[in-house]
N, C-alpha and C positions, 0 to 999 in steps of 0.2 A: 399530421400524423407524426408521432415521435416513436423512436425505437429505443428501447432500454437494453443496455448490456449489463448483465448482472454478474457481480463478483461477490463472493462471500463477504459478510460484514467485516471480517477481520482485515481485509485489504483496506477498507475505508478507515478502520481504526488505526492501522499501522501508518497510513498516510497522515492522519491527524496528529498522531503522537510524534512522528518525525517532524512535522511542522511545528508543534509545540516546543520541541527540544531546540529549535533554532533560536529561541528567545532566552534560553539559559545563558547566563553569563559565563565567560571563559573560566574553566576550572570548576564550575558548579555542575552537579549532577542532580537529576530528579529521580527520587525513588519511584518504583512502579506504582505504589499506593497513591502518590501525589498525582501522577499522570492519570491514573484511573479516576481519582477524585475530580480532576479538572473536567473530565468528560462524563462523569457519572457511569463509568463502565465497571464490570466485574474485574477485580484485580488479578485473580488467578488466571483467567483466560488472557488478559492483557499481558501479563508477565511472560506467557508463552510466545506471544507475538513479538514482544521486545527482545526476547532471547533469540528468536529467528533473525531479527534485524542485526543483532550482535554477531551471530554466526556468519552473516553475509558481509560483515565489516562496515555496515552502515551506522551502527551505534557501537559505543564501548560501554562496558559495565564496570563499576567500581564497587567494592564492598566497604563496609565500615560505617561509622556514624555519618559521614558525608557522602555515602555511597549512593548509587543509583545509575541512571543512564545519561549519556551524552551523545551528541553526534560524533560519529567516527570519522567523518570527512566534512569538508566545508559544504554547506547546503547547495552551492552552485555546482557541485560535482555529484550530487545524489539525484537521480531521476525518479520520476514516478514509476517507471518500468523497473528500476532497481528494487524499489520497495515492494511492488506487487510480486515480483519474482521471488523475493526473499521470503514472503509469507505464503505464497500460493504455489511456488515451484515454477520451473521453466516450461512446462508443457503447454500445449495448445488449449485455448478456451473452448473451441468447438471440436467436438468429436463426432464424426460421421459414423453412424451405426448401420449404414446400408439397409435401411428399412424397405427400400424398394425391392429387396430380395426376399421379402416375407409376404405373408398373406396368401389369398387364394390364387393370385396371378403374379407370382414373383418373377422378377427378371433373373436371368442366369448370370453367373459370375462373368461370363464372356461379354455380356451386354453392359457390364458395370466396370469395364476396364478404366474408364475415365470418370472423374467425379461428376456428379449431376450438377445442374445449375444451382441448386440450393447449396450444396457443399462449396461450389466455386464462389458464390457471393458471400458466404459466411467466412471463407478463408480470406477473401479480399478485404472484407470489413475488419476482420481481426488484424490483418497486416496494417491497415490504416490506423486502427486504434492503438496498436503497439508502437507505431511510428510516432504518434502524438504523445504517448506516455514517455517514450525515450527522448523526445524533444523538450519535455517539460521538467524542470528541476524543482526541488523543494524551495529553493530561493525564489523561483518564479511564483510558486504558490503563496509565499510570504508577501511578495509584491502585490498580489491580487486578492489578498485576504479581506479587503474591505475596510471601510472607515472605522476606526476605533479598535480593530482587532489587536494590533500591537500594543496599544496602551492598556487594553483589558488584560492581556497576558502579563505585561510588565508589572502592572499593579498587583496582580495576584501573586506573581513570583516574589516581588519585593516584600510581601506580607508573610511569606513562608519562613518559619524558623530555620536557621542554618544556611540561608542563602545570602549572598552578598548584597 
């Protein structure tokens, strides 16, 4: 049995884009349209995610003919948790709605002073998940990206006009 924790697709997109930007050469920036092109994503929505990463200090943005996005910090210092929080916000992933206080035989508020077992296990799972995301950097993701990933990106970047 496998359990799936779901985040909006924007979180995955932001992680992949941050990963991609680790391959840009020093001084080079990638325009949002090029990042979108690499993954086949809609540019307008992706640009919003990239701007959220800039606001969080994870990326920098430059305008002009050689403008675009770059990592704002070394990839060893950017965690998966940083990226997720930048695009999804700092709030909890699980929100208990106390449905045990609804229906034909609801519990009273007094009976619900402590979280139920479901809320407890969800909070423990989220804590473990967040700890793993905080312990994993973008550099770690680059290291584990698989055979040929770096050469695929480097070849694509070298073929782009305006990149070194």
